[in-house]
C-alpha positions as CSV (number, residue, x, y, z in Angstrom):
1,M,-13.9,30.5,-5.7
2,A,-11.9,28.4,-3.5
3,D,-10.3,25.2,-4.5
4,G,-12.5,23.2,-2.2
5,E,-15.6,24.7,-3.5
6,K,-14.4,24.3,-6.9
7,N,-13.6,20.5,-6.5
8,E,-17.0,20.1,-4.8
9,K,-18.7,21.4,-7.9
10,Q,-16.8,19.2,-10.1
11,H,-18.1,16.0,-8.3
12,I,-20.8,14.1,-10.3
13,R,-23.6,12.8,-7.9
14,P,-25.9,10.9,-9.9
15,L,-28.7,10.8,-7.3
16,E,-28.6,14.6,-6.4
17,G,-32.0,16.2,-6.6
18,L,-34.0,13.0,-6.3
19,G,-34.8,13.6,-2.6
20,G,-33.9,10.0,-1.5
21,E,-36.5,8.4,-3.8
22,K,-36.0,5.1,-5.3
23,P,-35.7,5.3,-9.2
24,P,-37.6,3.1,-11.4
25,A,-35.6,-0.2,-12.1
26,P,-35.9,-2.7,-15.1
27,D,-37.3,-6.3,-14.7
28,W,-34.1,-8.2,-14.8
29,F,-32.5,-6.1,-12.0
30,K,-35.8,-7.0,-9.7
31,W,-35.6,-10.5,-10.9
32,A,-31.8,-10.7,-9.6
33,L,-32.5,-9.2,-6.2
34,D,-35.3,-11.7,-5.6
35,Q,-33.2,-14.7,-6.2
36,P,-32.4,-16.5,-3.0
37,S,-28.7,-16.3,-1.6
38,D,-26.9,-18.2,1.4
39,E,-25.9,-15.6,3.7
40,G,-22.7,-16.8,5.5
41,S,-19.5,-15.5,7.5
42,V,-16.2,-17.1,8.4
43,E,-13.8,-15.8,10.9
44,V,-10.4,-14.9,9.6
45,E,-7.5,-13.7,11.6
46,K,-10.1,-12.5,14.4
47,A,-12.3,-10.6,12.0
48,V,-15.7,-12.1,10.9
49,I,-16.1,-11.8,7.2
50,R,-19.5,-11.8,5.5
51,Y,-20.4,-13.3,2.3
52,S,-23.4,-14.2,0.1
53,A,-23.5,-17.2,-2.2
54,W,-25.8,-18.2,-5.1
55,G,-26.3,-21.7,-6.9
56,E,-25.5,-25.4,-6.0
57,I,-22.7,-26.5,-4.1
58,G,-20.9,-28.9,-6.2
59,K,-21.1,-26.7,-9.5
60,P,-17.4,-25.1,-10.4
61,G,-16.9,-22.0,-8.1
62,L,-16.8,-18.2,-9.0
63,L,-15.8,-15.5,-6.4
64,F,-16.5,-11.8,-6.8
65,I,-14.5,-9.3,-5.1
66,H,-15.4,-5.8,-4.9
67,G,-13.6,-2.7,-5.1
68,G,-12.5,0.1,-2.4
69,R,-15.0,1.5,-0.2
70,A,-17.5,-0.9,-1.8
71,H,-19.2,-3.9,-0.5
72,R,-20.5,-7.4,-1.9
73,N,-23.9,-6.3,-2.9
74,W,-22.4,-4.3,-5.6
75,W,-22.3,-8.0,-7.3
76,R,-26.1,-8.9,-6.1
77,P,-27.6,-7.6,-9.2
78,F,-25.0,-9.8,-11.4
79,A,-24.5,-13.0,-9.6
80,P,-27.5,-14.8,-10.2
81,F,-27.0,-14.5,-13.9
82,F,-24.0,-16.7,-13.4
83,T,-25.6,-19.8,-11.3
84,E,-26.5,-21.9,-14.3
85,R,-23.0,-23.1,-14.4
86,F,-21.4,-21.9,-11.1
87,R,-21.6,-21.7,-7.5
88,V,-21.3,-18.1,-7.2
89,A,-20.2,-16.1,-4.0
90,A,-19.4,-12.3,-3.3
91,L,-17.5,-11.2,0.1
92,D,-17.2,-8.1,2.2
93,I,-13.6,-7.6,2.7
94,S,-12.4,-6.6,6.2
95,G,-13.2,-3.2,7.0
96,L,-15.8,-3.0,4.3
97,G,-19.7,-3.8,4.0
98,D,-20.9,-5.8,6.9
99,S,-17.6,-7.5,7.6
100,E,-15.6,-6.6,10.8
101,W,-13.1,-3.9,11.0
102,R,-9.3,-4.4,12.0
103,P,-6.9,-2.6,14.1
104,R,-4.6,-2.8,11.1
105,Y,-5.0,-4.2,7.5
106,S,-2.7,-6.1,5.0
107,M,-2.9,-7.4,1.5
108,E,-2.0,-11.1,3.0
109,Q,-5.1,-10.9,5.4
110,L,-7.3,-9.9,2.3
111,V,-6.1,-13.0,0.2
112,N,-6.8,-15.1,3.1
113,E,-10.2,-13.9,3.6
114,A,-10.8,-14.5,-0.1
115,F,-9.5,-18.0,0.1
116,A,-11.6,-18.8,3.7
117,V,-14.8,-17.7,2.0
118,I,-14.0,-19.9,-1.2
119,E,-13.8,-23.0,1.3
120,D,-16.5,-21.9,3.5
121,A,-19.1,-21.2,0.4
122,G,-18.0,-24.6,-1.0
123,L,-16.6,-22.9,-4.3
124,D,-13.7,-25.5,-4.4
125,R,-16.0,-28.7,-4.2
126,A,-15.8,-29.2,-8.0
127,G,-12.1,-28.3,-8.2
128,R,-10.4,-24.8,-8.8
129,P,-12.4,-21.7,-8.8
130,I,-12.1,-18.5,-10.7
131,V,-11.8,-15.4,-9.0
132,V,-13.3,-11.9,-10.6
133,G,-12.0,-8.7,-9.0
134,H,-13.0,-5.1,-9.8
135,S,-10.6,-1.9,-9.3
136,F,-9.0,-2.5,-6.0
137,G,-10.5,-6.2,-5.8
138,G,-8.3,-6.7,-8.8
139,Y,-5.4,-6.1,-6.8
140,V,-6.7,-8.7,-4.2
141,T,-7.1,-10.9,-7.2
142,L,-3.5,-10.6,-8.3
143,A,-2.1,-10.9,-4.9
144,S,-4.3,-14.3,-4.9
145,V,-2.7,-15.3,-7.9
146,E,0.6,-14.6,-6.8
147,R,0.5,-16.6,-3.5
148,F,-1.9,-19.4,-4.4
149,G,-2.6,-19.3,-8.3
150,E,-2.1,-23.1,-8.4
151,R,-5.4,-23.3,-6.4
152,L,-7.3,-21.1,-9.0
153,A,-8.6,-22.2,-12.5
154,G,-8.4,-18.6,-13.5
155,A,-8.6,-15.0,-12.6
156,V,-10.4,-12.0,-14.0
157,V,-9.0,-8.5,-13.4
158,V,-11.6,-6.0,-14.2
159,D,-10.7,-2.4,-14.7
160,S,-7.6,-2.1,-12.0
161,P,-5.1,0.4,-12.9
162,V,-2.2,-2.5,-13.1
163,G,1.1,-0.5,-13.2
164,L,4.2,-0.7,-15.3
165,P,6.8,-2.9,-13.2
166,D,10.3,-2.0,-12.8
167,P,12.3,-5.1,-14.4
168,D,14.1,-5.7,-11.1
169,E,11.9,-4.4,-8.3
170,G,8.4,-5.3,-9.5
171,Y,6.0,-2.4,-8.6
172,T,4.0,-0.7,-5.8
173,V,0.3,-0.2,-6.3
174,I,-0.2,1.6,-2.8
175,R,2.5,2.8,-0.3
176,A,1.3,2.7,3.2
177,K,1.1,6.4,4.6
178,P,3.7,7.6,7.1
179,E,3.1,6.7,10.7
180,E,2.3,10.3,11.9
181,E,-0.5,10.7,8.9
182,Q,-1.7,7.2,10.0
183,A,-2.3,8.6,13.6
184,K,-4.1,11.6,12.3
185,K,-6.6,9.3,10.4
186,Q,-9.9,9.4,12.6
187,R,-12.0,6.1,12.6
188,S,-15.0,8.5,13.2
189,K,-17.3,9.1,10.3
190,R,-19.8,11.6,9.8
191,V,-23.5,10.6,10.6
192,Y,-26.5,12.1,8.7
193,A,-29.7,12.9,9.9
194,S,-31.7,11.4,7.2
195,L,-31.2,8.7,4.8
196,A,-31.7,11.0,1.6
197,E,-28.8,13.1,2.6
198,P,-26.0,10.5,2.0
199,I,-27.9,8.9,-0.8
200,E,-28.0,12.2,-2.6
201,R,-24.3,12.9,-1.9
202,F,-23.2,9.5,-3.1
203,R,-20.6,9.5,-5.9
204,F,-18.2,7.2,-7.6
205,L,-14.3,7.3,-7.2
206,P,-12.8,7.8,-9.5
207,N,-15.3,10.6,-10.3
208,Q,-17.6,9.6,-13.5
209,P,-21.4,9.9,-14.6
210,C,-23.9,7.0,-14.5
211,T,-27.3,7.1,-16.0
212,N,-28.5,3.7,-14.5
213,L,-29.8,5.4,-11.5
214,Y,-31.5,2.3,-10.1
215,L,-28.1,0.7,-9.6
216,V,-26.3,3.7,-7.9
217,D,-29.4,3.9,-5.7
218,Y,-29.1,0.6,-4.5
219,I,-25.4,0.3,-4.1
220,A,-25.6,3.6,-2.1
221,R,-28.5,2.3,0.1
222,E,-26.5,-1.1,0.8
223,G,-23.6,0.8,1.8
224,L,-25.3,2.8,4.6
225,T,-26.0,1.7,8.2
226,K,-27.9,3.3,11.0
227,A,-25.7,5.1,13.5
228,P,-26.4,7.1,16.8
229,M,-26.2,10.8,16.9
230,E,-27.0,13.5,19.2
231,G,-30.9,13.6,19.5
232,G,-31.4,10.3,17.9
233,A,-30.3,7.9,15.1
234,G,-29.0,8.7,12.0
235,W,-27.0,7.1,9.0
236,T,-23.4,6.6,8.1
237,W,-21.4,4.8,5.5
238,K,-20.2,1.3,6.5
239,F,-16.7,1.1,5.4
240,D,-13.7,1.9,7.8
241,P,-12.0,4.9,6.9
242,Y,-8.9,3.5,8.1
243,Q,-9.0,0.6,5.7
244,G,-6.1,1.1,3.3
245,A,-4.2,3.8,5.0
246,N,-1.5,1.5,6.6
247,F,-0.3,-1.2,4.3
248,D,1.7,-1.6,1.1
249,V,0.4,-3.4,-2.0
250,H,3.6,-4.4,-3.8
251,F,4.2,-7.2,-6.3
252,D,8.1,-8.5,-6.4
253,R,7.9,-9.6,-10.1
254,D,5.8,-9.0,-13.3
255,L,2.7,-11.2,-12.7
256,L,1.8,-10.7,-16.4
257,L,4.9,-12.6,-17.5
258,A,4.4,-15.8,-15.8
259,P,1.0,-16.0,-13.8
260,R,0.4,-19.0,-11.7
261,C,-3.1,-19.3,-13.4
262,P,-4.7,-18.2,-16.4
263,L,-5.4,-14.5,-16.4
264,A,-8.0,-12.2,-18.3
265,F,-8.8,-8.5,-18.3
266,V,-11.8,-6.5,-18.9
267,Y,-11.7,-2.8,-19.0
268,G,-14.1,0.0,-19.8
269,Q,-13.4,2.2,-22.9
270,N,-13.8,5.4,-21.2
271,S,-12.0,4.5,-18.2
272,A,-9.0,6.5,-17.1
273,F,-7.0,3.2,-16.6
274,T,-7.2,2.4,-20.3
275,Q,-4.6,5.0,-21.0
276,G,-0.9,5.0,-20.2
277,D,2.2,2.7,-19.9
278,G,0.3,0.2,-17.6
279,I,-2.4,-0.8,-19.9
280,A,-0.1,-0.8,-22.8
281,H,2.3,-3.2,-21.0
282,S,-0.5,-5.6,-20.3
283,R,-1.5,-5.5,-23.9
284,K,2.0,-6.1,-25.1
285,V,2.9,-9.1,-22.6
286,T,-0.5,-10.7,-22.5
287,A,-1.0,-10.8,-26.3
288,G,-1.9,-14.3,-27.5
289,R,-2.4,-15.6,-23.9
290,S,-4.7,-13.7,-22.0
291,P,-8.1,-12.4,-23.3
292,L,-8.3,-8.4,-22.9
293,L,-11.9,-7.1,-23.3
294,M,-12.6,-3.6,-23.9
295,M,-16.3,-2.6,-23.3
296,P,-17.4,0.5,-25.3
297,D,-19.2,3.4,-23.7
298,A,-18.2,2.3,-20.1
299,H,-16.1,4.0,-17.5
300,H,-14.2,2.7,-14.6
301,H,-17.4,1.2,-13.0
302,L,-18.2,-0.5,-16.0
303,M,-20.9,-2.9,-14.5
304,M,-22.9,0.2,-13.5
305,D,-22.6,1.8,-17.0
306,Q,-23.4,-1.0,-19.1
307,P,-24.8,-4.0,-16.8
308,I,-26.3,-6.1,-19.5
309,A,-23.2,-6.0,-21.7
310,F,-21.0,-6.7,-18.6
311,I,-23.2,-9.8,-17.9
312,S,-23.0,-11.1,-21.3
313,S,-19.4,-10.4,-21.9
314,L,-18.3,-12.2,-18.7
315,R,-20.8,-15.0,-19.4
316,M,-19.2,-15.4,-22.8
317,L,-15.7,-15.2,-21.6
318,L,-16.2,-17.7,-18.9
319,S,-17.8,-20.1,-21.4
320,C,-14.9,-20.6,-23.4
321,W,-11.8,-19.5,-21.0
322,P,-10.0,-20.7,-19.3
323,I,-8.8,-23.1,-22.2
324,R,-8.4,-26.8,-20.9
325,V,-6.2,-29.0,-22.8
326,G,-6.8,-32.8,-22.3
327,A,-9.3,-34.6,-20.1
């Protein structure tokens, strides 16, 4: 068996064999999708950034940031459960979801996008908002803390592989590919003849199982768009394949030692990112200062593995954190 064939066999495709049929879903999920949202957009450095918002303007703000190759609708089944206390929003960062693609990307732009949505969606009307970022969105969250932490009430990093920093040089999370490799990266993507084919091929990165098929099916469908193809129209993934290839994600200092706003962390017990020097460093330097929640029986995409536990854990965290001193 060739290596490519072997790797293909190892990929876990939760929806494979369903023929594109929607799996049955529980009532809480149907209720969440039925909740009305304000659909908005804001232009940031010549790119239109799309977002969805729930709840009343005037309540404290809560912004959700999705991970790599994901989109804002990863948060749609969860956001309505926070509207009792918050004005909630979720954005598509540029190059992903329904937001526009850019010729080039930078972490500075992504931070500007987050704060533009905070302002446009009214998340700052009641004071400083809280940002929650999953995976790559956790890096955007940390970069937001590094630049504008004084404008945030708190930041929650959800299962991001935070590295072990060099005491003098900080740490690099992502290094831009060499220019010759960037030049080879094509912006064209595969177009599938039927909607069922890409849905059945959908898988998580990093690779993991997931038994809540209704959630997997929903985020897969929301990540697809119609596209022209020879002989008619087909379907393709929304994300820009070039996004992330041409910028560095680097932190000059250890943000965990002196963050500019309160930090909290949520990880899946079965995630690969709960092992190694990075998580050990996080535990050590944040002990007694930052909550670090470990969700049992959950992988990297923990909200997909344990949706109700994720909602409950995050609601409990936000009910008593950040700790406010004085009036």
